[in-house]
C-alpha positions, 0 to 999 in steps of 0.5 A: 500500500505504501508503494502505491501511494508513492506512484504518481496518480496512485490510489489514495487510501483513507485512514480506516483502510490504513488502520485496517491493513496495519491491524490497529482498527480492532484494538482501537475499537476495543480500547476506545478512540485514541486521545491523540493522533500519535500511534500508541507505543506503550503496551498494556500489561495483560491480565490473562492470556495474550490474544493470538495475532494473525501473520499480517499483524505479527509482522506489522505490530509495533515493537514489544518487550519479550514475553517469558512464561512462568513455569508451574508444576506439572500437576497444576498445568491443566488447572491453571494457564501460565501467566506471562511475565512482561519484562520491560525494555529498560530500567526506566520503565521498571522504576516508572511502573513501581512509582505508578503502583505506589501512587495508586496505593497512596491514592487508595489509602487517602481515599479510605483512611477515614473509613471505619469498620462496623464495631464487632458486638463481642468487642463492644461487650468486652469493652463494656464489661472488662475493666481496663488494665495497665500493661507492663513495660518490659526491657528491650535488652536484658538488664544487668544484675542489680547491685548490692546496697552501696553502703553494704560492703560485706562479704558473705563469709563476713556476715554475722551469725543468723541469731534468732530475734529472741536471743538477739534481743536478750543479748542487746538487753544485757548491759544496756542499763549500765551503758545508759548510766555511763552515757549520763556520767560522760555527759556530766564530765563533759559539761564540767569540762565546758565550765572549766574551759569558759570564763563566766561572770559567776565563776571567775578563776582569778578570784579562786587563785588564792584558795585553790592554788598553792605556792608555784601553781598558777590558775592556768596550770590548775585549769589544765590539770582539771581539764585533763582529769575530766577528759581522762574520766570521760575516756574511762567512761567511754572505754568501749569507744576508745577500745573500738578505735584502738582495735580498728587502727591496729587491725588497719581498719580505722573508723570514726572511733579511731579519729576520736581515739587520736583526738583524745590522746593528743588533747590529753597530752596537750592538756598535760604540757600546755602549762609549760609552754610560753604564750599559752596562758589563758588558752586552755586545751580542747578537753571539753570539745573532745569529751563531748565528742566521746559522750555523743559517740557513746550515746550514739552507740547506746541509741543504735543498740536500743533500736536494735533490741526493740526491733529484735523484740518486735520480730520475735512476737510472731513465729510466722511473720510477714516478710517484706522484701524488695525485688529488683524487676518484679513488676514493669522492670522496676524495684517492687515491694512484696509481702509474703508469709514466711520466717525470720530467717536472715533477720538476725544477721542483717540486724548485726551489720554495720550501719551507714556511718561505719560503712562511710567512715571505712573510706573517710577515716583513713583519709581524715587521719592522714590529712589531720596528721599532715596538717598538724605537722605543717601548722607546727613544724612547717611554720618552724614552731614545733612546740605547737604540734600537740596543740595543732594535732589536738585541734585538727583531730578534734575537728575531724571527729564530728559529733554527728559521725556515729549518730547519722543512723543511730539518732533517727533509728530509735524513734522509727523503731519505737513507732514501728514496734507499736504496730507490729513492724520491725525494720531489718537494720540498716541493710533493710533500710538501704534497700528502700527506694523508688518503685512499686508495692504489691497490694493484695486483697488482705492489705485493703480488707484484712480478715474480718473486714468482709462479710456475706450480708445476704444469700439469694437462690434462683431457679429452684436450686438447693441452697446447700448446693449453691453455697458449696459450689460457690465456696469451692470456687472461691477457695480455688480463687484464693482471694480475700473472700475465702474466709467469709465463704468458709464461714457461710459454708459451715453455717449452711452445712455444705461441703467443699467439692472437687473442681477441675478445668479452672479458668481465670477471667477478668471478673471471675472464674469458671470450673467443672464440678460434678460434670456441671459448668460453674461460673462465679464472679461479678455481674459484669462477668455474668453479662460477659458470659451471656448469663441473664440477670433478673432486673434490678440485680446488677449489683457491684458489691456481690458475687454471682454463681451460675450453673450450666449457664443459668443464674443460681445464686447471689451473695451480697457482700459488705466491705468495711475498709479501715480509715487508715487505708487512704492515708497509707496509700497517700503516704506511699505515693508521696514517698515515690512508691506506686501501689500495684493492685494485685487483687484476686477478689473479682469485685476489687477493681479500680472502678469500685475502689474509686466510687465506693471508697474514694481511693486515688486509683488514677495513681495506682497500677492494675495489671491483667488477671494473669499477671495479678495471679503471679504478683499476688503469689510470687515464688518465695525462692525468688523474692528479693532482699529482706526489708522488714518483718510484720506481725500484723495484717493490713495496709497501714503496717505494710505502708509504715515499714516501707515509708519508714525505711525510705525516710530512714535511708534518706535521713541517714545519708543526709546526716552523713553528708553533714557529718563529713562536711563538718569534718572537712570544713572544721579540719581546714579552719583549724589548720589555717588558724593553727598555722598562723598561731591564732590562739585568740580565735581558736578558743574552746568557746568558738570550737564548741559553737562550731561543732554544735552547729553541725548537730542542728541539721541532724536533729531536725532530720531525725525528727522528720523521719517518723512524721508521716 
């Protein structure tokens, strides 16, 4: 046809004839009229088998990409026809095809992004009747094993023997009264030394010169001898502090007692040699400051011993106490307190461990001893005044021996131990308090409602079932659930003369449980649980504080319950939250859900955590072999005792550490000041009165912190 058109006078062909000859008319009719006059060069991707072409069409067809058939197994060759795979000519067409597909998917998503499927009736029912729970936060990576408490650096072989609480209380009681008497006499000797060191208008040493002094004896010599005698008496009364300091030093394990020992020795030597030095008249030794330091140290040991005796005596009240422990990763990968019935195993060993003050001065004492000795040498020999060495050493060691060093734990612990002893709780010494920190606390049914707080107020039977049967089945299921309702339903079982039955196939659900008793399916739970299990309830029986029983899908019994919550529960929960401890409701009673606790008892459930039912079962009955470190022992039920032990331990830990901060700060600052004043020979500035004011000022914050410990 093209050859004929080239000839002159040849036949002219129409467009339809040309398209018919090249085989494009049929395709045009199928696909519709072309949008432009240009021929179509993009081949559509086939969705099925390609149509067969005539020989003429095969010759005149536009260039197409090669077709490769996908091979299939022979067994399916007859059932399905092979679908050809179109291979594009170049990479550009491949990328264009993928981009086109992505654009179509994006358009489809944009068109249907606000479409909502019709809610499932079962989903609506579950959302209506199943209470909301909190999901546990799990770590992304395995967490490193927890460290032991920072101030408890004791090897297992060095642990004290695990003496029973009763024997330990008897040991602490021996000599306690005698130690109390020695504390009083040591205080009197220290006060007398203060009076001898300070010039008062009422007591003028110059007026007594003629009566108390003999020939060749001055008033200053008399004061120095009197102060040395009083300091020696204070050291004899506090012999256990002096002996402990000597033992620690010679065994190369110095503590705060070792600093007191050197302060006592150098001050005693300075008091005996001061009258023979020129320029010391009118500046007595620091015997009063050192004597008060010894008296405060002995009083601290006495307070610590009295607190330990009281804790051991309280722990011995019950042979099977509740054990409060702290697990590092029990709930939501954070420290969690638990309470389980157990024994006092390990309590005696922890109670005899050294407190935070001794542990902290294990590092601080060697540094302070070495620094004080160097400062005394530099302030005397370094200033070419070796005669001032004893005075400078007495000042430096006395300033390093802070009065509150041995009272950081001993001062607040007796007050807290006395409060906890009144309610039946005993903290496991400093080791137990050192574990108390932020985290969660497991709260069970018996914590909120101890035994005797829940009663069955009314029993109603439906469907003509026997009351004995309904009570027996319900009490059996409640006993299997092992919740706070076990005791009241046991009393109800005995009242009606019913018996426990064997149950199998127990399954837990939110709001209740199911089981098989004598071939019958028994459902026991709340009204919401009955609705969830499609058990119809009579009108007006949708009661929240009740337990329902259904046998074979039919309501058989209703048990109206009366919950009596103690007035101390709400303040206890508030104290826990203020202390940074979040309550975790691990309740097994189907009725004790956040909605009921908030509406009826006005508890702050928005700040509590409510795990799913399976997790609550694990948290309420953890494995005793996997519990954490011992914190306290309780001899009574209830949340108030539990809360006081946890919050008290946290406060004691915080108060002890703040007390140590003030004690060490006072030692360092006092050492720096005394070194400077001794190096310049400022006898008029470094007086006994100024020294007493400085040392007493660091006791004020510790007293305030100790009074804060039990104010919750």
